[in-house]
NUMIVEX-969379 format. One record per residue: residue in three letters; x, y, z of N, C-alpha, C, O in turn. Coordinates in steps of 0.02 Angstrom, whole numbers, plus 50000, padded with zeros to 5 digits. Each point is the difference from the previous one (the first is absolute). Example, Ala and Ser with C-alpha at 12.3 -4.5 7.8 and 13.67 -1.06 7.14 Angstrom:
2
Ala506604971650390499555005950000500455006050000500524999950033
Ser499305005449931500425005950003499615005550037500255005550008
This chain:
226
Unk498555141850011499964999150073499424995350016499475000149969
Unk500654995950081499474995150022499405003950027500085004850038
Unk499314993049942499395002850026499844997050067499674994950002
Unk500575008150055499934997250068499274998450021499874995550040
Unk499675008549931499294999050021499754993349975499484997750023
Unk500874999049930499764993749971500254994050041499784994349990
Unk500685006950056500304994550036499524997650054499795004150041
Unk500044989749962499504996950050500384995050042499714997650049
Unk500915000749935500364995050042500755001149992500235002449949
Unk500144995750102500755000149995500254993250016499824996950050
Unk500615000649903500324993550009500705001050019500385002749960
Unk499824995350100500695000850023500414993949996499784994650020
Unk500825006149955500544995350013500155000850073499845005150030
Unk500504989550000500155000350072500715001950012500175005750014
Unk500264989149980500705000950016500375004949953499994999149939
Unk500315006050087500345005149958499525005749983500225004949972
Unk499134994750044499535005149983499675002350064500085005850020
Unk499554989850014499695001850066500484998450056499985003250053
Unk500444992049938500464998150056500744999849977500154998749942
Unk500285002650104500735000149981500214992949986499724995350028
Unk500805004149929500284993649983500744999950022500375004849990
Unk499824989750039500704999150017500445000449936499844997149948
Unk500705006450057500515000149948500304992849995499964996250049
Unk500325001949894500354993349997500514999450057500064994750032
Unk500325010949981500464999650054499654998950069500254996250043
Unk499175007149967499664999150064499714992950006499964997250055
Unk499835000049890499744993250001500554995150021499904995850043
Unk500685004749927500504995350012500305001250070500174995150034
Unk499915011449989500255001750068499574996750056500244997150048
Unk499105003549940499534997250052500064992450000499994997150054
Unk500074999649890500084992849997500644997750033500024995050036
Unk500515008649951500664998550034499945000850076500274996050038
Unk499365009349985499925000750071499614994150030500164997750055
Unk499335000149910499584994150022500434993950011499864995950044
Unk500645003649916500424993750004500585000750045500384995250009
Unk499705010750019500575001250042500665001349965500544999850030
Unk499425001449906500615001249958500205007450002499605004350020
Unk500994997049959500255006949993499545003249946499894997449945
Unk499845008950078499595003649955500285006749977499645004849985
Unk501034995350013500355006149979499915000849925499754995649965
Unk500455010350011499925001649929500304995249952499724998749947
Unk500884998550071500354995649954499624993449995499944997149946
Unk499815000550111499644993650000499365000949962499834995649961
Unk499815009850048499405001349965500145000349922499624997149961
Unk500915006450019500135000649931500194993449967499844998949942
Unk500524996450098500234994149975499374995549987499964996649948
Unk499555003350099499414995849991499615002549942499764996049959
Unk500155010750035499655002749946500284998249932499634998449953
Unk501055001950042500354997849940499834992949982499844998549942
Unk500194997350107499844992949987499314999249977499904996149954
Unk499625007150074499294999549984499905002749927499694996649959
Unk500585009350029499895003049932500334995849945499724999349945
Unk500864998050068500314995549953499604993949987499954997949943
Unk499764999250109499624993649995499335001749965499734996049962
Unk500025010150052499325001749970500055000949927499524998749963
Unk501085003750011500095000949928499605005449967499655004050033
Unk500404996249902499615005149962499634996249944500304996449960
Unk499035004450038499585003950042500014997350074500114994150011
Unk499795010150033500014998250071499414995050018499405001549995
Unk500844992450027499514994750016499585002250062499454997450010
Unk500805007150030499625002250058499435005049977499555001650039
Unk500485000549901499465004649975499594996049948499755003149954
Unk500184990450052499624995549955499325003449989499715002850046
Unk500054996749892499315002649986499484995750031499425002149997
Unk500714992250032499524995950036500254998150068499754995350030
Unk500755008549996500274998050063499595001650063500154997650055
Unk499365006349937499555001950053499284997349994499545002250034
Unk500394992949920499334997649986499784995050051499424997950000
Unk501035000150046499804995650054500575000050051500575001449983
Unk499284997050080500524999650051500514994549981500615000950008
Unk499144993549967500474994249984500425002049940500604998449999
Unk499135005249952500425001749944500545005250020500574999649978
Unk499235005150064500475005150023500574996750039500585001749990
Unk499264993650055500494996450037500454996049954500615000250006
Unk499094996449948500434996049955500505004349962500584998249992
Unk499185007549984500425004849966500585002550038500565000049976
Unk499295002250084500495002850044500534994950021500605001249997
Unk499144993150024500454994950028500464997049943500574998150013
Unk499165001849927500444997649946500635005049989500554997849986
Unk499305008950021500535004749993500444999650059500615000349991
Unk499144998850070500414999250061500464994049994500595000450018
Unk499144994049957500374994049991500585001249954500574998250016
Unk499305005049927500505001349948500575004950027500584999949978
Unk499205004250071500465004950029500394996650057500445003250028
Unk499414990449989500384996350053499985003950067500515000950033
Unk498885001549985499975004250062499964996050062500145002650055
Unk499664991149940499894996250062499275000350022499675005049988
Unk500074989550044499284999650014499825005450051499475003149991
Unk500914998350061499815004950050499885007149968499495003450011
Unk501004998449950499945006849972499444999949947499635005049995
Unk500294989949966499424999649952499335000850036499545003549978
Unk500424993150077499375000250040499875007050028499445002550000
Unk501105000750024499935006450026499845005249947499595004450013
Unk500724995349926499825004549947499314999149978499675004949984
Unk500074988950013499324999249978499505002450053499475002849983
Unk500704996250082499585002650054499935007250001499455002650010
Unk501095000849980499985007250000499595002449939499555004150007
Unk500594993249934499605001849943499254998950006499605003549969
Unk500204991250073499334998250007499655003250058499424998650012
Unk500925005850025499755002950062499755007049987500425004549996
Unk498954996849997499715006549982500215005150050500035005949981
Unk500124992450082500145004950056500655003949985500145005050034
Unk500264992949918500615003949983499805006149952500415004249983
Unk498974995949998499785005449955499535004450039499474997950023
Unk500735008549983499645004850043499585004649958500235002549949
Unk499164998650073499555004449963500255007350002500265002550049
Unk499625000549893500155007249996499615003750051499434998350015
Unk500895007150013499675003650053499365003349977499585001650042
Unk500324999449894499385003349979499524995049965499575001849959
Unk500534991950057499574995249971499285000150026499524999849962
Unk500435000750102499345000250035499625006149980499404999649986
Unk500925006250014499635006049980499815000049927499495002949982
Unk500904993949976499814999549928499424995749993499545001749963
Unk500454992750070499414995549998499375003750024499474999649969
Unk500605004050085499445003650027499725005149951499405000449989
Unk501075003449981499795005049950499634996849941499515002849976
Unk500714991450002499674996749942499334997450022499525000549962
Unk500434996750095499374997250026499485005850007499414999549981
Unk500835005850046499525005850012499745002549934499465002950000
Unk500894996249945499745002049937499684994449959499935000449939
Unk499884994250100499644994149971500414996649945499744997949949
Unk500905001850066500424996249955500204993350026500244999550056
Unk499674995449904500164993450021500744998649994500355003049958
Unk499914992150085500714998950004500134992649993499654995950029
Unk500865002249930500194993449987500784999550009500375004749986
Unk499864989450039500684998950004500184994549946499704994750000
Unk500775006849957500174995249948500764999150007500385004649985
Unk499824989650036500694998950016500254993449972499654995050002
Unk500995005149971500344993849984500344997950064500545002450015
Unk499144993150022500254997750067499764992650010499454997949981
Unk500994998650050499854992550008499714998650069499834994250014
Unk500095010750029499714999150066499435004450010499945004949963
Unk499624993750085499425004150017500195006450039500294999450054
Unk499575006449922500235006250030499405003450038500065005650024
Unk499394990849981499435003050035500145001250072499815005250027
Unk500524989950007500175001350072500405006350011499925003350051
Unk500514998449900500415005650006499595006649997500145004850036
Unk499344995149918499585005449997499525000650066499845005450023
Unk499984988850002499625000150062500415002950059499745003850040
Unk500884994349964500415002450054500135007749995500105003450051
Unk499884999149888500105007349987499315003750005499985006149991
Unk499484990450021499345003250003499745001849932499575004449997
Unk500664992649948499795001849934499584995049965499785001149944
Unk500114993250090499664994449963499285002049979499804998649943
Unk499825004550101499345001749985499905005749947499445001649978
Unk501115001250004499995005449951500034996949929499835003349951
Unk500374990550045500134997049931499414996049981499774995850039
Unk499965005349903499434996349974500164993449974499614995350007
Unk500995003949963500214993249976500744999349997500365004949990
Unk499884989250017500694998449992500094995249941499664994949998
Unk500745006549957500184995749942500714998250005500425004149981
Unk499764990150045500694997850015500224994749950499664994949990
Unk500885006349979500204994949948500044992950027499794995349966
Unk500485003950095500084993450025499374996050010500004993950005
Unk499455010049998499324997050009499664998849937499554995849996
Unk500655008049950499635000249936500354996049946499694998349949
Unk500975000250059500364996149948500255004249941500274997549952
Unk499625009150054500225004649948500315006050033499835001450058
Unk500635002349908500315005250027500095006049951499974999049939
Unk500145006950087500155005749959500674998449959500474997350030
Unk499585004349907499595004449961499464996449959499745002949951
Unk500084991150065499434996449966499355004150003499735001350054
Unk500025000749889499365004349999499434996350041499555003250027
Unk500484990349976499454996550034499925002050074499445000350027
Unk501135001150004499965001850073499695007250007499655001350049
Unk500475003049906499715006850003499234999249988499605003250034
Unk500204992649920499294999149986499684997050061499445001950019
Unk500894993650013499704996950062499895005350053499485000150033
Unk501005004349976499895005450050499425004549982499615001950044
Unk500324999749893499455004049977499354996750011499535003250022
Unk500424990149962499404996150011499775000150073499425000950016
Unk501094998250028499825000350070499765006750024499565000450043
Unk500735004949929499775006850018499355002049969499635004250025
Unk500234992649918499365002049962500075006549965499515003749992
Unk501104997849988500175006549970500294999249929500444995749992
Unk499365008049959500324999449937500765002650003500185004050043
Unk500224993549910500725001550000500115007550000500435002450037
Unk499205001349923500155007149993499835004250063500175005850005
Unk499474990850044499835003550060500374997650061499845001850057
Unk500694993949931500414997550054500735002149991500314998649948
Unk499965004750102500705002449998500464994950027499904997950057
Unk500614999749906500474995450023500625003850026500275004449967
Unk499964993950094500555003750031500554994850017499874995150034
Unk500735005949941500564995250013500665003449987500055005749978
Unk500474990350037500675002949992500414996849945500575002149990
Unk499174992849975500394996549950499675000549931499474997049988
Unk500855006949965499705000349933499914993449967499514999049964
Unk500944996450046500004993549964499414995650026499774995549965
Unk499985005850098499454995850028499385004650005499524998949964
Unk500485006150080499455003850011499775004449939499425001349988
Unk501115000749973499825003849939499624996249948499725003149955
Unk500274990450048499634996349955499245001150006499624998349954
Unk500155004650101499285001850006499775004549943499415000049981
Unk501045003849992499805004449943499734996149942499565002249963
Unk500724991750030499784995549941499284997650007499684998249950
Unk500085001850112499304998350008499555006050010499434999350021
Unk500855006749963499595006050000499955003850066499595004650007
Unk500844993550044499965003250065500465006349999500564999449976
Unk499235006250048500475006050015500474997150049499804996150043
Unk500845006049952500554996950040500435005450028500215004449963
Unk499934995450101500465004550031500574996150026499894995450039
Unk500735006149942500614996350018500365004950049500085005949985
Unk500124991450073500365004050051500664996550011500074994049990
Unk500445010350033500624996850018499944994850056499605000550046
Unk500824994549947499984994550053500095002650068500485003650015
Unk499064994650029500035002350072500524995850038499904994050009
Unk500635009150013500504996550045499975002750069500184996450048
Unk499625009749960499945003250068499245001350010499695003849963
Unk500004992950090499315000750011499795007150021499415001650000
Unk501085002550018499885007050023499925004849937499815005850007
Unk500354991549937499925004349939499225000549986499644995049995
Unk500175011049999499285001249988499925001749924500235005249976
Unk499464990349988499925000749926499294998149981499825000749941
Unk499784996950104499364997149978499495005749988499444998649978
Unk500735007550036499545005549979499955000349925499535002849973
Unk500984994249994499974999749927499404995649977499725001049946
Unk500134994450095499394995649983499375003950006499605000349953
Unk500295002950105499365003650009499965005849949499465001649975
Unk501115001350009499985005449951499814997249929499645003249962
Unk500624991150023499824997249932499324997250000499675000549948
Unk500094996750105499314997650003499505005350003499444999149977
Unk500735006650051499535005750004499384998150045500074996450050
Unk499385006049933499394998650038499724993549973499694999949946
Unk500424994750090499724993449976499254999750010499755000750056
Unk499894998149889499294999850004499714994249965500264997949948
Unk499214999550076499614995049968499445003049960499614996349970
């Protein structure tokens, strides 16, 4: 069992962990709405089939370097949209929805979890594979001042599961790996923190912001002490 008293910082993934993430169907449906097209189930399914076929296997939209910059992310997505023959208006809408952090809603227990960690002198970092700046979203939710550092792949040119990005977060926090808890929802990305010596807590992907599961974090972290 993890020795909670040794945890001095918590490193959170963002989308799918602290904030809800649109389902693929929700992503396409919202893009169709933006273009004024039919957004019924059949239309959504047809667009998704086209995207998935064009993306291929391995999925180009999940490129290991696809979030290392805004330009690279855009190039990756638009190449798939072009191969799917979606049309410029729908491609633009899909990318706009994907790039808009406001579609991701914070978990209802995010603020109280941050407060509990801060009250026990635990530092907080956000480590995200994301091509846009999400600080304004934290500011709008009243959470920006709770975060000690943001390590965003689009700003750093590296992304999870590259060990370098975990080391970067640790350096910014000034905490050894064994004293920093990584919290995320994807074993293939967030779980790589184990390889750099970080205790790691994997939670189910958050799709409903009303689901309360972040008590698992404070329980795992225990009494954070310096």
